[in-house]
The first five atom37 places (N, CA, C, CB, O) and aatype in JSON, in Angstrom:
{
  "aatype": [12, 19, 5, 0, 15, 3, 19, 10, 10, 9, 10, 19, 0, 9, 9, 13, 14, 14, 0, 0, 0, 0, 13, 9, 16, 7, 4, 15, 4, 3, 10, 10, 9, 2, 9, 10, 10, 16, 19, 10, 7, 18, 10, 14, 7, 8, 9, 8, 0, 13, 17, 10, 9, 18, 1, 11, 12, 11, 0, 6, 6, 1, 18, 7, 1, 7, 7, 13, 19, 18, 19, 7, 2, 7, 5, 18, 5, 14, 10, 0, 15, 7, 5, 10, 14, 18, 0, 0, 14, 5, 0, 2, 18, 7, 0, 16, 5, 12],
  "atom_mask": [
    [1, 1, 1, 1, 1],
    [1, 1, 1, 1, 1],
    [1, 1, 1, 1, 1],
    [1, 1, 1, 1, 1],
    [1, 1, 1, 1, 1],
    [1, 1, 1, 1, 1],
    [1, 1, 1, 1, 1],
    [1, 1, 1, 1, 1],
    [1, 1, 1, 1, 1],
    [1, 1, 1, 1, 1],
    [1, 1, 1, 1, 1],
    [1, 1, 1, 1, 1],
    [1, 1, 1, 1, 1],
    [1, 1, 1, 1, 1],
    [1, 1, 1, 1, 1],
    [1, 1, 1, 1, 1],
    [1, 1, 1, 1, 1],
    [1, 1, 1, 1, 1],
    [1, 1, 1, 1, 1],
    [1, 1, 1, 1, 1],
    [1, 1, 1, 1, 1],
    [1, 1, 1, 1, 1],
    [1, 1, 1, 1, 1],
    [1, 1, 1, 1, 1],
    [1, 1, 1, 1, 1],
    [1, 1, 1, 0, 1],
    [1, 1, 1, 1, 1],
    [1, 1, 1, 1, 1],
    [1, 1, 1, 1, 1],
    [1, 1, 1, 1, 1],
    [1, 1, 1, 1, 1],
    [1, 1, 1, 1, 1],
    [1, 1, 1, 1, 1],
    [1, 1, 1, 1, 1],
    [1, 1, 1, 1, 1],
    [1, 1, 1, 1, 1],
    [1, 1, 1, 1, 1],
    [1, 1, 1, 1, 1],
    [1, 1, 1, 1, 1],
    [1, 1, 1, 1, 1],
    [1, 1, 1, 0, 1],
    [1, 1, 1, 1, 1],
    [1, 1, 1, 1, 1],
    [1, 1, 1, 1, 1],
    [1, 1, 1, 0, 1],
    [1, 1, 1, 1, 1],
    [1, 1, 1, 1, 1],
    [1, 1, 1, 1, 1],
    [1, 1, 1, 1, 1],
    [1, 1, 1, 1, 1],
    [1, 1, 1, 1, 1],
    [1, 1, 1, 1, 1],
    [1, 1, 1, 1, 1],
    [1, 1, 1, 1, 1],
    [1, 1, 1, 1, 1],
    [1, 1, 1, 1, 1],
    [1, 1, 1, 1, 1],
    [1, 1, 1, 1, 1],
    [1, 1, 1, 1, 1],
    [1, 1, 1, 1, 1],
    [1, 1, 1, 1, 1],
    [1, 1, 1, 1, 1],
    [1, 1, 1, 1, 1],
    [1, 1, 1, 0, 1],
    [1, 1, 1, 1, 1],
    [1, 1, 1, 0, 1],
    [1, 1, 1, 0, 1],
    [1, 1, 1, 1, 1],
    [1, 1, 1, 1, 1],
    [1, 1, 1, 1, 1],
    [1, 1, 1, 1, 1],
    [1, 1, 1, 0, 1],
    [1, 1, 1, 1, 1],
    [1, 1, 1, 0, 1],
    [1, 1, 1, 1, 1],
    [1, 1, 1, 1, 1],
    [1, 1, 1, 1, 1],
    [1, 1, 1, 1, 1],
    [1, 1, 1, 1, 1],
    [1, 1, 1, 1, 1],
    [1, 1, 1, 1, 1],
    [1, 1, 1, 0, 1],
    [1, 1, 1, 1, 1],
    [1, 1, 1, 1, 1],
    [1, 1, 1, 1, 1],
    [1, 1, 1, 1, 1],
    [1, 1, 1, 1, 1],
    [1, 1, 1, 1, 1],
    [1, 1, 1, 1, 1],
    [1, 1, 1, 1, 1],
    [1, 1, 1, 1, 1],
    [1, 1, 1, 1, 1],
    [1, 1, 1, 1, 1],
    [1, 1, 1, 0, 1],
    [1, 1, 1, 1, 1],
    [1, 1, 1, 1, 1],
    [1, 1, 1, 1, 1],
    [1, 1, 1, 1, 1]
  ],
  "atom_positions": [
    [[0.84, -1.17, 0.0], [0.0, 0.0, 0.0], [0.89, 1.24, 0.0], [-0.96, 0.0, 1.21], [1.89, 1.28, 0.72]],
    [[0.55, 2.21, -0.79], [1.35, 3.42, -0.91], [0.93, 4.41, 0.17], [1.2, 4.05, -2.33], [-0.24, 4.78, 0.28]],
    [[1.91, 4.83, 0.97], [1.69, 5.81, 2.03], [1.86, 7.22, 1.48], [2.65, 5.56, 3.22], [2.42, 7.4, 0.4]],
    [[1.39, 8.21, 2.2], [1.56, 9.61, 1.8], [3.03, 9.98, 1.77], [0.78, 10.55, 2.74], [3.47, 10.76, 0.93]],
    [[3.81, 9.42, 2.71], [5.25, 9.71, 2.73], [5.94, 9.16, 1.49], [5.89, 9.12, 4.0], [6.91, 9.75, 1.0]],
    [[5.46, 8.04, 0.98], [6.03, 7.48, -0.25], [5.72, 8.37, -1.46], [5.5, 6.05, -0.5], [6.55, 8.55, -2.34]],
    [[4.52, 8.92, -1.48], [4.15, 9.83, -2.57], [5.04, 11.07, -2.53], [2.64, 10.23, -2.47], [5.51, 11.53, -3.57]],
    [[5.27, 11.6, -1.33], [6.17, 12.75, -1.2], [7.59, 12.41, -1.63], [6.17, 13.26, 0.24], [8.25, 13.21, -2.29]],
    [[8.06, 11.22, -1.27], [9.39, 10.79, -1.7], [9.47, 10.7, -3.23], [9.75, 9.44, -1.08], [10.48, 11.09, -3.82]],
    [[8.43, 10.21, -3.85], [8.41, 10.11, -5.32], [8.45, 11.5, -5.94], [7.16, 9.34, -5.8], [9.16, 11.73, -6.92]],
    [[7.69, 12.43, -5.38], [7.72, 13.8, -5.9], [9.09, 14.45, -5.73], [6.66, 14.66, -5.2], [9.57, 15.13, -6.63]],
    [[9.71, 14.22, -4.58], [11.06, 14.75, -4.35], [12.04, 14.09, -5.32], [11.5, 14.52, -2.89], [12.94, 14.76, -5.83]],
    [[11.88, 12.8, -5.57], [12.77, 12.09, -6.49], [12.63, 12.62, -7.91], [12.48, 10.6, -6.46], [13.61, 12.64, -8.66]],
    [[11.44, 13.03, -8.29], [11.25, 13.59, -9.63], [11.96, 14.94, -9.75], [9.75, 13.75, -9.94], [12.57, 15.23, -10.78]],
    [[11.88, 15.75, -8.7], [12.49, 17.08, -8.74], [14.0, 17.0, -8.58], [11.89, 17.96, -7.65], [14.74, 17.58, -9.38]],
    [[14.46, 16.29, -7.53], [15.9, 16.22, -7.24], [16.22, 14.86, -6.61], [16.35, 17.39, -6.3], [16.07, 14.7, -5.4]],
    [[16.65, 13.88, -7.41], [16.85, 12.51, -6.92], [17.79, 12.38, -5.71], [17.38, 11.69, -8.03], [17.5, 11.57, -4.83]],
    [[18.9, 13.13, -5.61], [19.75, 12.96, -4.42], [19.06, 13.32, -3.11], [20.98, 13.79, -4.57], [19.41, 12.77, -2.06]],
    [[18.11, 14.24, -3.15], [17.38, 14.58, -1.92], [16.55, 13.38, -1.45], [16.47, 15.81, -2.14], [16.49, 13.09, -0.26]],
    [[15.9, 12.7, -2.37], [15.12, 11.52, -2.0], [16.03, 10.42, -1.46], [14.32, 10.99, -3.21], [15.69, 9.74, -0.49]],
    [[17.2, 10.25, -2.09], [18.15, 9.25, -1.6], [18.65, 9.61, -0.21], [19.33, 9.12, -2.57], [18.85, 8.73, 0.62]],
    [[18.85, 10.89, 0.05], [19.3, 11.32, 1.38], [18.23, 11.08, 2.43], [19.67, 12.8, 1.36], [18.56, 10.69, 3.55]],
    [[16.96, 11.3, 2.09], [15.88, 11.04, 3.05], [15.8, 9.56, 3.4], [14.54, 11.51, 2.47], [15.49, 9.22, 4.55]],
    [[16.06, 8.69, 2.45], [15.93, 7.26, 2.67], [17.16, 6.68, 3.36], [15.68, 6.54, 1.35], [17.04, 5.95, 4.34]],
    [[18.35, 7.02, 2.85], [19.57, 6.35, 3.31], [20.4, 7.16, 4.29], [20.41, 6.0, 2.15], [21.3, 6.62, 4.93]],
    [[20.12, 8.44, 4.4], [20.96, 9.29, 5.23], [22.27, 9.55, 4.5], [0.0, 0.0, 0.0], [22.33, 9.44, 3.28]],
    [[23.29, 9.89, 5.23], [24.59, 10.16, 4.63], [25.32, 8.82, 4.48], [25.43, 11.16, 5.5], [26.01, 8.36, 5.39]],
    [[25.15, 8.21, 3.33], [25.72, 6.89, 3.11], [26.32, 6.8, 1.72], [24.65, 5.79, 3.29], [26.3, 7.77, 0.96]],
    [[26.86, 5.65, 1.41], [27.44, 5.41, 0.09], [26.38, 5.5, -1.0], [28.13, 4.04, 0.05], [26.67, 5.93, -2.12]],
    [[25.15, 5.1, -0.69], [24.07, 5.18, -1.68], [23.77, 6.63, -2.05], [22.81, 4.51, -1.14], [23.39, 6.9, -3.19]],
    [[23.92, 7.55, -1.12], [23.73, 8.96, -1.44], [24.81, 9.43, -2.41], [23.75, 9.81, -0.17], [24.51, 10.13, -3.37]],
    [[26.05, 9.04, -2.16], [27.15, 9.41, -3.06], [26.93, 8.82, -4.45], [28.5, 8.94, -2.48], [27.15, 9.49, -5.45]],
    [[26.5, 7.56, -4.5], [26.23, 6.91, -5.78], [25.13, 7.67, -6.52], [25.82, 5.43, -5.57], [25.22, 7.88, -7.73]],
    [[24.08, 8.07, -5.8], [22.99, 8.78, -6.45], [23.43, 10.15, -6.96], [21.82, 8.94, -5.49], [23.01, 10.57, -8.04]],
    [[24.26, 10.84, -6.2], [24.77, 12.13, -6.66], [25.58, 11.95, -7.93], [25.64, 12.8, -5.56], [25.41, 12.7, -8.89]],
    [[26.46, 10.95, -7.94], [27.27, 10.7, -9.13], [26.42, 10.31, -10.33], [28.3, 9.61, -8.84], [26.67, 10.77, -11.45]],
    [[25.42, 9.47, -10.13], [24.53, 9.08, -11.22], [23.74, 10.28, -11.75], [23.58, 7.99, -10.76], [23.51, 10.39, -12.96]],
    [[23.33, 11.16, -10.86], [22.58, 12.34, -11.28], [23.47, 13.3, -12.07], [21.98, 13.06, -10.07], [23.02, 13.91, -13.04]],
    [[24.74, 13.42, -11.66], [25.67, 14.29, -12.39], [25.98, 13.7, -13.76], [26.97, 14.48, -11.58], [26.07, 14.43, -14.75]],
    [[26.13, 12.38, -13.82], [26.45, 11.74, -15.1], [25.27, 11.74, -16.06], [26.91, 10.31, -14.86], [25.45, 11.75, -17.27]],
    [[24.09, 11.73, -15.52], [22.88, 11.75, -16.35], [21.68, 11.79, -15.43], [0.0, 0.0, 0.0], [21.6, 11.03, -14.47]],
    [[20.76, 12.66, -15.72], [19.63, 12.85, -14.82], [18.77, 11.59, -14.7], [18.78, 14.02, -15.3], [18.25, 11.29, -13.63]],
    [[18.61, 10.86, -15.79], [17.79, 9.65, -15.77], [18.37, 8.54, -14.88], [17.63, 9.13, -17.19], [17.61, 7.92, -14.14]],
    [[19.69, 8.25, -14.93], [20.21, 7.23, -14.01], [20.01, 7.59, -12.53], [21.68, 7.01, -14.27], [19.78, 6.7, -11.71]],
    [[20.1, 8.86, -12.2], [19.82, 9.29, -10.83], [18.38, 9.02, -10.44], [0.0, 0.0, 0.0], [18.1, 8.62, -9.3]],
    [[17.46, 9.24, -11.38], [16.05, 8.95, -11.12], [15.83, 7.46, -10.9], [15.19, 9.44, -12.29], [15.13, 7.06, -9.97]],
    [[16.4, 6.66, -11.76], [16.22, 5.21, -11.65], [16.72, 4.71, -10.3], [16.97, 4.48, -12.8], [16.05, 3.91, -9.65]],
    [[17.89, 5.18, -9.88], [18.44, 4.76, -8.59], [17.56, 5.22, -7.43], [19.87, 5.3, -8.42], [17.32, 4.46, -6.5]],
    [[17.07, 6.45, -7.48], [16.2, 6.96, -6.41], [14.9, 6.17, -6.35], [15.9, 8.46, -6.63], [14.43, 5.83, -5.26]],
    [[14.31, 5.86, -7.51], [13.07, 5.09, -7.51], [13.32, 3.66, -7.02], [12.47, 5.06, -8.92], [12.45, 3.06, -6.39]],
    [[14.49, 3.1, -7.31], [14.83, 1.78, -6.8], [14.93, 1.8, -5.28], [16.16, 1.28, -7.42], [14.46, 0.88, -4.61]],
    [[15.55, 2.85, -4.72], [15.64, 2.96, -3.27], [14.25, 3.1, -2.63], [16.52, 4.17, -2.88], [13.99, 2.51, -1.59]],
    [[13.37, 3.87, -3.27], [12.0, 4.03, -2.76], [11.27, 2.69, -2.81], [11.24, 5.1, -3.58], [10.55, 2.33, -1.88]],
    [[11.44, 1.97, -3.9], [10.8, 0.65, -4.04], [11.27, -0.3, -2.94], [11.11, 0.04, -5.42], [10.46, -1.0, -2.33]],
    [[12.59, -0.32, -2.69], [13.12, -1.2, -1.64], [12.58, -0.81, -0.26], [14.66, -1.16, -1.63], [12.3, -1.68, 0.56]],
    [[12.43, 0.49, 0.0], [11.88, 0.95, 1.27], [10.43, 0.52, 1.41], [12.0, 2.48, 1.37], [10.01, 0.09, 2.49]],
    [[9.66, 0.62, 0.33], [8.27, 0.2, 0.38], [8.15, -1.3, 0.64], [7.56, 0.57, -0.92], [7.26, -1.74, 1.37]],
    [[9.04, -2.08, 0.04], [9.03, -3.54, 0.27], [9.39, -3.85, 1.73], [10.01, -4.25, -0.69], [8.82, -4.76, 2.32]],
    [[10.33, -3.11, 2.29], [10.7, -3.32, 3.7], [9.54, -2.97, 4.62], [11.94, -2.48, 4.07], [9.32, -3.64, 5.63]],
    [[8.77, -1.91, 4.28], [7.6, -1.57, 5.08], [6.54, -2.66, 5.01], [7.01, -0.24, 4.61], [5.88, -2.94, 6.01]],
    [[6.38, -3.28, 3.86], [5.43, -4.39, 3.74], [5.87, -5.59, 4.56], [5.27, -4.79, 2.27], [5.05, -6.25, 5.19]],
    [[7.16, -5.87, 4.54], [7.68, -7.06, 5.21], [7.75, -6.89, 6.72], [9.04, -7.4, 4.67], [7.32, -7.77, 7.46]],
    [[8.31, -5.76, 7.2], [8.59, -5.58, 8.62], [7.64, -4.63, 9.33], [9.99, -5.09, 8.8], [7.72, -4.48, 10.55]],
    [[6.75, -4.0, 8.6], [5.85, -3.02, 9.21], [6.5, -1.64, 9.21], [0.0, 0.0, 0.0], [7.71, -1.51, 9.08]],
    [[5.68, -0.66, 9.34], [6.15, 0.73, 9.29], [7.04, 1.01, 10.51], [4.96, 1.72, 9.25], [6.59, 0.89, 11.65]],
    [[8.29, 1.37, 10.26], [9.22, 1.69, 11.34], [9.84, 0.47, 12.0], [0.0, 0.0, 0.0], [10.53, 0.62, 13.01]],
    [[9.6, -0.72, 11.48], [10.12, -1.94, 12.1], [11.4, -2.43, 11.47], [0.0, 0.0, 0.0], [11.7, -3.62, 11.53]],
    [[12.18, -1.53, 10.87], [13.39, -1.93, 10.16], [14.41, -0.81, 10.19], [13.07, -2.34, 8.71], [14.07, 0.35, 10.47]],
    [[15.65, -1.15, 9.9], [16.72, -0.15, 9.75], [17.41, -0.39, 8.41], [17.74, -0.23, 10.93], [17.5, -1.53, 7.94]],
    [[17.88, 0.67, 7.81], [18.59, 0.58, 6.55], [20.03, 0.19, 6.83], [18.52, 1.93, 5.76], [20.7, 0.82, 7.65]],
    [[20.53, -0.85, 6.15], [21.9, -1.31, 6.39], [22.81, -1.08, 5.19], [21.89, -2.78, 6.73], [24.0, -1.41, 5.25]],
    [[22.29, -0.51, 4.12], [23.11, -0.21, 2.96], [22.79, -1.07, 1.77], [0.0, 0.0, 0.0], [22.24, -2.17, 1.91]],
    [[23.12, -0.58, 0.59], [22.93, -1.29, -0.67], [21.48, -1.71, -0.89], [23.83, -2.5, -0.71], [21.21, -2.77, -1.44]],
    [[20.55, -0.86, -0.44], [19.14, -1.17, -0.63], [18.62, -2.29, 0.25], [0.0, 0.0, 0.0], [17.55, -2.83, -0.01]],
    [[19.36, -2.65, 1.28], [18.98, -3.75, 2.17], [18.49, -3.21, 3.51], [20.17, -4.71, 2.38], [18.98, -2.19, 3.99]],
    [[17.54, -3.91, 4.09], [16.97, -3.54, 5.38], [17.02, -4.73, 6.31], [15.52, -3.02, 5.23], [16.98, -5.88, 5.86]],
    [[17.12, -4.45, 7.61], [17.08, -5.49, 8.63], [15.95, -5.18, 9.59], [18.44, -5.6, 9.38], [15.68, -4.01, 9.87]],
    [[15.29, -6.21, 10.11], [14.25, -5.93, 11.1], [14.88, -5.49, 12.41], [13.37, -7.18, 11.33], [16.02, -5.86, 12.73]],
    [[14.16, -4.7, 13.17], [14.63, -4.3, 14.49], [14.48, -5.47, 15.44], [13.85, -3.07, 15.0], [13.54, -6.26, 15.33]],
    [[15.4, -5.57, 16.38], [15.26, -6.57, 17.43], [14.08, -6.16, 18.31], [16.59, -6.72, 18.27], [13.74, -4.98, 18.37]],
    [[13.48, -7.1, 18.98], [12.31, -6.77, 19.8], [12.7, -5.78, 20.89], [11.7, -8.06, 20.43], [13.67, -5.98, 21.63]],
    [[11.94, -4.71, 20.98], [12.21, -3.68, 21.97], [13.24, -2.65, 21.54], [0.0, 0.0, 0.0], [13.45, -1.67, 22.26]],
    [[13.88, -2.84, 20.41], [14.92, -1.91, 19.95], [14.26, -0.74, 19.23], [15.94, -2.63, 19.01], [13.35, -0.93, 18.42]],
    [[14.72, 0.45, 19.54], [14.22, 1.63, 18.86], [15.17, 1.98, 17.73], [14.07, 2.82, 19.84], [16.38, 1.82, 17.87]],
    [[14.66, 2.46, 16.6], [15.55, 2.83, 15.5], [16.43, 4.0, 15.88], [14.74, 3.16, 14.25], [15.95, 5.02, 16.38]],
    [[17.7, 3.87, 15.64], [18.7, 4.91, 15.87], [18.78, 5.35, 17.33], [18.41, 6.1, 15.01], [19.17, 6.49, 17.6]],
    [[18.43, 4.49, 18.25], [18.51, 4.85, 19.67], [19.8, 4.31, 20.27], [17.28, 4.31, 20.45], [20.23, 3.19, 19.98]],
    [[20.4, 5.13, 21.08], [21.62, 4.72, 21.77], [21.25, 3.75, 22.88], [22.39, 5.94, 22.34], [20.15, 3.81, 23.42]],
    [[22.18, 2.84, 23.23], [21.89, 1.92, 24.33], [21.67, 2.69, 25.63], [23.04, 0.9, 24.51], [22.34, 3.69, 25.89]],
    [[20.74, 2.21, 26.43], [20.44, 2.89, 27.68], [21.42, 2.47, 28.77], [18.99, 2.59, 28.12], [21.7, 1.29, 28.96]],
    [[21.93, 3.47, 29.48], [22.84, 3.19, 30.59], [22.06, 3.26, 31.89], [24.03, 4.19, 30.6], [21.18, 4.11, 32.04]],
    [[22.36, 2.39, 32.82], [21.65, 2.35, 34.1], [22.29, 3.25, 35.14], [21.58, 0.93, 34.62], [21.62, 3.66, 36.09]],
    [[23.56, 3.57, 35.0], [24.28, 4.43, 35.92], [24.14, 3.97, 37.37], [23.8, 5.86, 35.78], [23.87, 4.79, 38.25]],
    [[24.31, 2.71, 37.61], [24.33, 2.17, 38.95], [22.97, 1.74, 39.47], [0.0, 0.0, 0.0], [22.9, 1.05, 40.49]],
    [[21.91, 2.11, 38.84], [20.59, 1.71, 39.28], [20.34, 0.27, 38.87], [19.5, 2.65, 38.71], [20.79, -0.17, 37.81]],
    [[19.64, -0.46, 39.69], [19.31, -1.85, 39.37], [17.8, -2.02, 39.45], [20.04, -2.83, 40.33], [17.1, -1.29, 40.15]],
    [[17.33, -3.01, 38.72], [15.91, -3.34, 38.79], [15.72, -4.52, 39.71], [15.33, -3.66, 37.38], [16.51, -5.46, 39.69]],
    [[14.7, -4.48, 40.52], [14.43, -5.58, 41.45], [13.16, -6.25, 41.12], [14.39, -5.1, 42.88], [12.77, -7.2, 41.8]]
  ]
}
């Protein structure tokens, strides 16, 4: 199912493909690849951005919305149970649970 955020990503990809790649992958090698493809030819940058959007949509279908993290090269991993995306490990600072 297509979400509103996916429609916005597609619109951004049509206007400027590296921005869509940055929204999906963050500052990663895929962003650099998309920038280079866009510089070499506008169409290859579009194709790569649409491929990244497609892979994100497939990950949402498989793992649920927000139930995955991007690991690179268009690949996603499910979150471990109880793990928050991009959250630092919690420190107890001497407190214990009883």
